[in-house]
C-alpha positions as CSV (number, residue, x, y, z in Angstrom):
1,X,49.0,-26.4,-46.0
2,X,48.7,-23.7,-48.1
3,X,45.3,-22.3,-47.8
4,X,43.3,-21.8,-50.7
5,X,42.3,-18.3,-50.6
6,X,44.5,-15.0,-49.7
7,X,43.1,-12.4,-47.5
8,X,42.5,-8.8,-49.0
9,X,41.8,-6.3,-46.2
10,X,40.7,-6.0,-42.6
11,X,38.0,-3.9,-42.1
12,X,38.6,-2.1,-38.6
13,X,36.3,0.5,-36.1
14,X,38.0,3.6,-35.5
15,X,37.0,4.1,-32.1
16,X,37.5,0.9,-30.1
17,X,40.1,-0.8,-32.9
18,X,37.5,-4.0,-33.2
19,X,38.1,-6.0,-36.8
20,X,34.9,-6.1,-38.2
21,X,35.7,-7.9,-41.2
22,X,38.6,-10.1,-42.8
23,X,37.7,-9.7,-46.9
24,X,39.7,-12.8,-48.6
25,X,39.1,-14.1,-51.9
26,X,39.1,-17.7,-53.6
27,X,41.3,-18.7,-56.3
28,X,38.5,-18.1,-58.9
29,X,39.3,-14.6,-57.7
30,X,35.4,-14.1,-55.9
31,X,35.6,-12.2,-52.7
32,X,34.8,-13.2,-49.6
33,X,34.5,-12.3,-45.6
34,X,36.5,-14.5,-43.6
35,X,34.2,-13.3,-40.5
36,X,30.9,-14.5,-42.1
37,X,31.1,-18.0,-40.5
38,X,28.3,-19.5,-40.9
39,X,29.4,-20.5,-44.0
40,X,31.9,-22.8,-41.8
41,X,28.5,-24.0,-39.6
42,X,27.0,-24.4,-42.9
43,X,28.9,-27.3,-44.3
44,X,29.2,-28.9,-41.5
45,X,32.6,-28.4,-41.0
46,X,32.8,-27.0,-37.9
47,X,29.6,-26.3,-35.0
48,X,29.4,-23.0,-33.3
49,X,30.7,-25.1,-29.9
50,X,33.6,-26.2,-31.8
51,X,34.3,-22.3,-32.6
52,X,34.5,-21.4,-29.0
53,X,36.1,-23.9,-28.3
54,X,39.4,-23.3,-30.6
55,X,38.9,-19.4,-29.8
56,X,39.7,-20.2,-26.1
57,X,42.4,-22.6,-27.2
58,X,44.0,-20.2,-29.1
59,X,43.0,-16.8,-26.8
60,X,41.0,-15.3,-29.9
61,X,38.7,-12.6,-28.2
62,X,35.7,-12.0,-30.2
63,X,31.9,-11.7,-30.4
64,X,29.9,-14.0,-32.2
65,X,26.3,-12.7,-32.9
66,X,23.6,-14.8,-35.3
67,X,21.0,-13.0,-37.2
68,X,18.5,-15.2,-39.1
69,X,20.6,-18.1,-40.3
70,X,23.8,-15.5,-40.7
71,X,26.4,-15.9,-38.0
72,X,29.0,-13.1,-38.2
73,X,32.1,-12.6,-35.3
74,X,33.8,-9.6,-34.3
75,X,37.2,-9.6,-33.0
76,X,38.8,-7.6,-30.5
77,X,41.7,-6.6,-32.0
78,X,43.6,-6.8,-35.2
79,X,46.2,-8.7,-33.2
80,X,42.9,-11.8,-32.4
81,X,42.8,-11.2,-36.6
82,X,45.9,-12.1,-37.1
83,X,45.2,-15.7,-34.6
84,X,42.2,-16.4,-36.0
85,X,43.6,-15.9,-40.0
86,X,46.1,-18.3,-38.7
87,X,44.7,-21.3,-37.2
88,X,40.5,-21.0,-37.6
89,X,40.6,-19.5,-41.2
90,X,41.9,-22.6,-42.9
91,X,38.9,-24.6,-41.9
92,X,37.6,-22.5,-45.1
93,X,40.3,-25.1,-47.3
94,X,37.4,-27.4,-46.2
95,X,34.2,-25.5,-48.2
96,X,36.3,-23.7,-51.1
97,X,37.3,-25.4,-54.6
């Protein structure tokens, strides 16, 4: 399956190497952050429990942080980010037009 988005860049913390943002672009050139998983939750694509389960299955290490209605994910390494892009990010295809 082809993704309806392209990954442009990853933002990592210099000291820890943790990935805090994965910048992507929709087909109509709208930027968004793949690690803003509240989009997936809002559209009912996945629950937070389901996200935790998928992360465990694919051995993706990261921290979910909820602030109001926003839920963001910080990943432990670039390797975790690559696994996230491969195994979890395709869920955004259900949301993107």
